C-alpha positions as CSV (number, residue, x, y, z in Angstrom):
1,X,23.7,-59.1,39.0
2,X,26.7,-60.6,37.0
3,X,26.0,-61.9,34.0
4,X,25.7,-65.4,32.6
5,X,26.2,-67.6,35.7
6,X,24.5,-71.0,35.8
7,X,23.6,-70.4,38.5
8,X,22.7,-67.3,41.0
9,X,24.0,-66.8,44.4
10,X,20.8,-66.9,46.0
11,X,21.3,-63.0,48.0
12,X,19.9,-62.1,43.5
13,X,17.5,-64.5,44.0
14,X,14.5,-61.9,44.2
15,X,15.9,-59.7,41.4
16,X,16.1,-62.9,39.5
17,X,12.5,-63.8,39.9
18,X,11.3,-59.6,39.1
19,X,13.5,-60.0,36.2
20,X,11.4,-63.6,34.8
21,X,7.6,-61.4,35.7
22,X,8.6,-58.8,33.8
23,X,9.9,-60.8,31.1
24,X,6.9,-63.4,31.6
25,X,4.8,-59.3,31.5
26,X,7.2,-58.4,27.8
27,X,6.2,-61.5,26.6
28,X,2.5,-60.9,27.1
29,X,2.1,-57.5,25.9
30,X,4.0,-58.8,22.4
31,X,1.8,-61.5,22.0
32,X,-1.2,-59.7,22.6
33,X,0.2,-56.9,20.0
34,X,1.2,-59.5,17.5
35,X,-2.9,-61.1,18.5
36,X,-4.2,-57.4,17.2
37,X,-1.6,-57.1,13.4
38,X,-3.1,-60.4,12.7
39,X,-7.3,-59.7,13.8
40,X,-6.6,-56.5,11.8
41,X,-5.1,-58.1,8.8
42,X,-6.5,-61.2,8.3
43,X,-10.5,-60.8,9.7
44,X,-10.8,-56.9,9.7
45,X,-10.8,-56.0,6.4
46,X,-13.8,-53.8,6.9
47,X,-13.4,-50.3,4.9
48,X,-14.7,-47.2,6.3
49,X,-17.4,-43.8,5.4
50,X,-15.9,-40.7,4.4
51,X,-17.1,-39.4,8.1
52,X,-16.3,-42.1,10.8
53,X,-17.4,-40.0,12.8
54,X,-20.7,-39.9,11.9
55,X,-23.7,-36.8,10.9
56,X,-22.5,-34.2,13.9
57,X,-18.5,-34.2,13.0
58,X,-18.7,-30.4,10.6
59,X,-15.1,-30.0,10.4
60,X,-13.4,-28.4,7.8
61,X,-10.8,-31.9,7.7
62,X,-14.4,-34.3,7.7
63,X,-16.1,-32.5,4.4
64,X,-13.6,-33.3,2.8
65,X,-12.9,-36.1,0.3
66,X,-11.4,-38.9,1.5
67,X,-8.1,-38.7,0.2
68,X,-8.7,-35.1,-0.9
69,X,-8.4,-33.7,-4.0
70,X,-4.5,-32.0,-5.4
71,X,-5.7,-27.7,-5.0
72,X,-8.6,-28.8,-2.9
73,X,-9.3,-24.8,-2.3
74,X,-9.2,-22.0,-4.7
75,X,-8.6,-19.8,-1.8
76,X,-7.6,-20.3,2.0
77,X,-11.4,-21.1,4.1
78,X,-11.8,-18.4,6.9
79,X,-12.8,-20.6,10.1
80,X,-14.2,-19.3,12.8
């Protein structure tokens, strides 16, 4: 499709229409992203617990406090 035309030839009207639809979809997706960021920053200021997954999460990374202290383990833990 040629660029910088004030009026496209009729042969390019179909592709210009699809290009416009794509621009609207991109704008809608950007708006949803920005609204989510604004909501997260201004409205949803909630602190989570040290283990947000509950008592069932017993893997090594969830047994430590958050943030983990420096040099948490004297020796490397054995993972079985």
